[in-house]
Structures are given as structure tokens and as C-alpha cells.
N, C-alpha and C positions, 0 to 999 in steps of 0.2 A: 713948732717945727714938725714938718711932715715925716710920718714914720716910714722907715724903709727897712727892708729885711737885712739881717746881717750878711756880708759877703760870704762868709763860710757856709751858709746854707742855701744861698741862691741857686747854685749849681748842682745840689744834690738830687740824685735820682731815687725814687722809693725802691725798697727791696720788693721784688716781684715774685713771689712765690706762684705756683700754678693753682689756678681756681677753676671751679667747675667739677662736674661729675665724671669719673672714668670707671670702668670696670675693674682696672687694675692700677693701683696707685703706687708707683716705685720712684717717686720724685722728691720726697721729703726726708728720707733716712728715718722714718718713724718705725716703731715696732709694729708688726702685723698682727701681734697676739692681742686677743681680748681678754677682758678679766675672767677669771675662773668663778663659777657660781658661789663659792663660799666668800670670796673676795667681795663679789657684788653685794652680797648680803650683809658683809661687815661694813661696806661703804653706806648702804641704806641705814643700818643700825646706827653708825656714827652721825649721820645726818639728823637723826631725831635728838641727839644730845647737843647739837650746835645751838647757841643763843644767837640768832641772826640779828637781834637788836643790839648786840654788843660788838666792839672791836675785837679782832683776833689777838692772840698773844704777840705782842710787838717782836719778840725774839724767837718765835716759832721753837720753843724749847723742846717740846716732845718730838717734833719733826727733826730738829738736830740731833737730838739724843739717839733716835733711831738711826739716822744717817751715820753718826760717829760709831755706833756699835757695829754696824753692818761692815763699815770700811776700816775698822780698827784704828780710829784716829781719835785725838783728845777732843772731847766735846767743847771745851773752852775755845778751841780754835776754829770752830765752825760757825758760819754766818749764813743764813738762808735768804734767798732772793726771789722776787717774782721772775722766774726764769732767768737764765745766764744772761740773756739780753739787758735786764736791768742792771746787773753787775757790771757788764762790759761798759754801759753808758756812764755809770758812776765812776768807773776807773778813768776813762777820758775826761769826764767833767771835773773830777776833784783831786786826782793823784799827780797832776803835772802843772808846775808853776812856769811863768814865763822863762823861756830858754831851755826847759827840760824838754828832751825829744823822746818819743815812742818809736820803736821800731816793730815792723811786722814783716813777715815773708811774702814774697810774690807767690801766687797760686796758693792762697790760703782763705780762711773764711772772710768773705767780703765786707762783713758788718765791722771788722775790726777797724778798717779805713774810714768807714762812714762815720762811726762814732767820734773818731779822732777829728775828722773834718767838721762835724757837726759842732764840737766844743772848742774848735781852733786850736787843738793840740798839734804841734809839730810832729809829722809822722814820716819816718824814712821806711823806704821799701827794700828789703835785702833779697837779692836774687838768689834762686836755688840753682843746683846743678841742672844740666840739660835733662837728666833723667828725673828730675823733680825731687830729688833727695837733698837733704841738708848736710852742708860741710861745717862740723863744728869748728874747726880751726879758722875757716874763712868768716864764720859768723862772730868769733870772738875778736879778730882783727877788725872787723867792721864795727863792732860795738866801741872798741877802743878809738879807732880812727875818727869815728863820727861822734864821739863823746854822748853815746845813747844812754839815757837814764832807765829805760825799761824795754824789754822784748817781750811781745804777746804773740804766742803761737799756738796752733791746735796739735796735739799729739794723742793718737794718731790724727793725721791731717785730713780736714775736710776742705777742699774736694779730692785730694789726690788718692786718699785711702792708704798712704805710706805712713810708716812710724819711725820715730827715732827712739833707739833702745835706751833703757834705763841708764847704763853707764854713760852713755853719750849726752843725755839730758843732765846728769850730774856733772860732767866735764864742763857744760855750759855755766851751770850754777856756780861751781867752784872756781871757774876761769874768769869771772867778771864781778865787779860790784854792782853792775845794773840789776835791777829787779827783774827776774824771770817770771813771768805770768804764763802759766802752762794750762791750757784749756784741754782737759781731759775728757771731753764729752763723749768720746767713743772708746775710752779705755776699758769699759766693761767687756769689750770684745777682744781684748789683748791682755797680755800679763806683764807689762813693762811700766806700771804705775810708780810714781814717785810720791803718792798722796800721804803715805806714812812718814815721810821725811820733811813734810812741809813745815812743821814746827821747829825743825833742827836747823834750817838755813835761814839766815836773816833776809835774804834775797830771793825767796821762793814763795809763790802763791799759786795754789792748785784750784782749778775750777772744775765743777761737775754739774751734771744735769739729770733730771728725771725723765727727759724726753726721748731717750733712745732705748737702751736695754730695759730700763725700768718700766717703760710703757705709758708714762704719763704725760705725753706731750700736750694734751689738753689742759692740764692743770697748771702748767708753767712754773716749774720749781727749779731752782738753781741753787748752788753752794759754792762758797769760797773757804778754803782751809789754808791758813797762813800763820805768821808769828803772832803773839800777843799784842804787839804794837800795832801791826797793821789791821788785825782783827778789831781793835777798839776803833780805829778810824773808819772801817767799813761799817760798824754798827752806828757810828755817829753821822755818817754822810747819806745813809739810806733813809727812805721815809719811815715814819714810826710804825705803821702797819702794813708793811709791803706784801706779806704773804697772807692771802685771804684764808679764813677759817676752814673752808672746804678743802683747799689745796693742802693745808697743813694737815688736816685728818687723813685725807686719802694717801698722801705720801707717807705719812707714819705707818699706815696699815701695810702698804707694799713693802716698805724698807725693813719691816720686821718679818715678812715672809721670805726668809733665806732660800728655803728650797725652791719655791717659784721663781725667784730672781736667777738663781744658778741654772735651772733647767731651761728658763726662757733664753738666757744668754747662750747656753749650749746649743739649743735648737736653732737659734738665728744663725750663730756661727756655721753650722752645718749646712743650713740652706744657702748661706753666702758662698761657701767653699764649692757647693754643687753648682751655684750660678756661675761662679767664676771659672770653673773647669769647663762647663759648657760654652761660655763666652770665648775662651781661649781655644777650644777645639773649632769653634765657628770662625774665629780670626785665622786659624791656620789654612782655612779653606776659601776665606773671602778676602780678596785684595782691599776691599773697602775699609776693613777694621785694620788700623795700622799697629795698635798696641793696646794690650790689656794689662793694667798695672797690677802687681801683686797687692792683695788687701789685707790688712788686720782690723778691719771695721765691719760694718753691717751693709756695705755697699761695694759697687765695683766701678772703677773709673776707667774709661777706654777713649783712646783717640781714634777718629775715623776720618776718612777722606772727605765727607760731606755730612757732618753731623746734623746740621739743620734738617736736611731732607729726611734722615732717618728719624729724627725726633718728631717731625711733622706726620710722617708716614705711621708711626706708632700711635700718635695721638688719633689719627683718623681710625684706627683699630680700637680706640678706647684704652689705650695704655699710656700712662704719664711717667716719663722719666725727666731727668733734669738736663737742659741744654746748657753748656758752659764753653762757649767758643768753639773750638775744634773738637772739644770733648763731650762725652755724656757720662752722666753719674747716674748710676742705676742702683737704687736700694734693692736689698733682697726682699722678696715676699715669701708667702709659703710656698710649699712644693707646687702646688697647682698653678699659682700665679707666675712662678719662675718658668714652668714649662710652656705656658701661654706665651710669655715673653720671648722665649727662644724660638718657638714655633712661627710666631708672627715676624720676628726679626729675620729669621731664614727666609720667609716668603718675601720679605721686602728686598732682601739682598739678592735674591734669585730672580727677581723681576728685570734686573739689568738696567733700571732706569736712573740708577744713582751715579 
């Protein structure tokens, strides 16, 4: 019989991050901070200890111990992955049987839907309010009415930059028997985490990453914190040696450097606040910017009248931001990069060609 592609993947479009070289990269929500000299030396020293002819620790024990210590959670409830994307794909592939439905929110991380489609998981889209916030009451009603098995969403949200407070998240968890999978990739920039409660609720799983505040996007490290039962399943369905030895070593080094991580997050937050204030000031004077959303992340989300023209004009000036329909998502850079963005954006808006 002739081979044909499964229907579920035939219409999928690849995730398309920006490629190429730009003087200012504000498109991927990465940390702009480089390693400190002592950290770079520690990385170099650890490389000498790695036996590259041997498989890495299959459970990334030292890495998970460092993560658990830094975030104050039970080590036995932590599982490491090759980036959060591996974890998200495994959830879609292994956690839903026929008839079980996953729900995600509209205006959330696009890969949630893509992984669901890829593995044939039934996926419902829950609308948000007009201002892109989440209604806990409406969500609980939706979960009940549509017989949803699990809800997956980012908090704070990528791309909207908005967050659902801790007490509201717990209202969701306590108000349903559905599994709440909470992607806290940006929670290092906010103070509303529920990660320490992940083992106390049978229907809560919290995801974290090293790609944002921790600054190891190149290493691809993600984590899940959840109940003993779900942790056992996650460790069973992941590949045996899913996190390579180099990533394990580098992640452990940074996660044990509490001073650096705290100072890095604080600096990023301050630069994001400054960027947001300048964008709000620019919006007050420029009709082309419709709205700048309040942010509790390391990026700013804004609605414009012609986002594509602004996006392309910035690219011509060697500045990369993320185009998302009628919105632009702008990661914070350092103070110099943010000033350059604002200066060039002002010039674009003043040209009157938009």
C-alpha cells in the first residue's frame, strides 16, 4: 500500500522564528544578558569533566536538585526535559486517550495547538475577554460544558504579556477536576507563581524553562513539577537520555548561582518597565499605536493600526521584533538597545507613511 501522510499533519505550518542577523534582536523573548566571567570559567571547567563517550544521567539528578533547591520544591516531583517543547509534545502525544479533550486559550502560545494537531488530540479553543484577560468563571463553565479533560495555558501569557494572579489560578484548579497544566515560562519576572503548590493538588502541573530569565535558551532545558503519579508517567514516556550532559552541567551551574539569577531578573524587569513607559508615551502621541498592554513579563505587547509596515520598517533598520497579526511583541533589550528601538520607532511613525 502506498504511504500517505496522516491527515493530522498534512496542513501543519512550521513554526517560523525570525532568522538572519540583526543589530538589535528583540523578537524571541530571550535574555540579553551574557555569562559573567566566573560562570564562563565554571562552564569551561565542567566541560573537562564530561565523559562525552558516555550517555548522560537519564534523570538529570544534579540539574533537578539545583532546580528544586532554587525554587523551593520537592526534588522528587521535578522532571527535566530537552526544553519545554519536548514536554509539551509529550503531553499531547501521551496524556490524552480517545474522547479526552485538551483546551487552550485563544491568543496564547501557538505551539500548544500545533502539538495537539500533530498528535491528533482533540483541542478546544477558549476565547478570552476583549481586553485579552481570562475570566475564571467563564473558563470553569466552559470546562464543564464541553467536558474538557485538561487546560493548558501560559501564565504570564505569551504573547499578551498579561498574567492571572495566584488566587485566580487556584480558583481554576480548585473549581474543576480537569488537569490544569500551567506554563510558567515567564514567572521569574512576576511574583504570582503556584509552583510550590504543584504537589498539593492532584490536578496541577507546572512547567518552567531555562530559556528566559535564566538565560540558557541555547541549552534547551525545561522542567515539570507535579504529583508523584504524574511525575512517574512523565519519566516513563520521555526518552531515556533526553537532556544532554552539557545542558545538564550548564543548567546546574546557573541554577546554583542565586545572586546572579535574582540580579538578572531584576535588571531585565527594570529595562522592560522603562521600555513599556516609553512605548506608552509614544502611543499617547502617535495615532498609529492603538494600545500598549500592561506587562508582567520581559516583553511588551502592543496593538497598532499597521503592524506589518512597522515591523518591516524596523527590519530595514536592522531591528527584529515579533509580528503577530495586528500586534507587535517586543522583547526588552538592554538600555542601549531599547533606546535605539524607541528612536527608530519614533522616526518611522513621524515619516507619515503608515
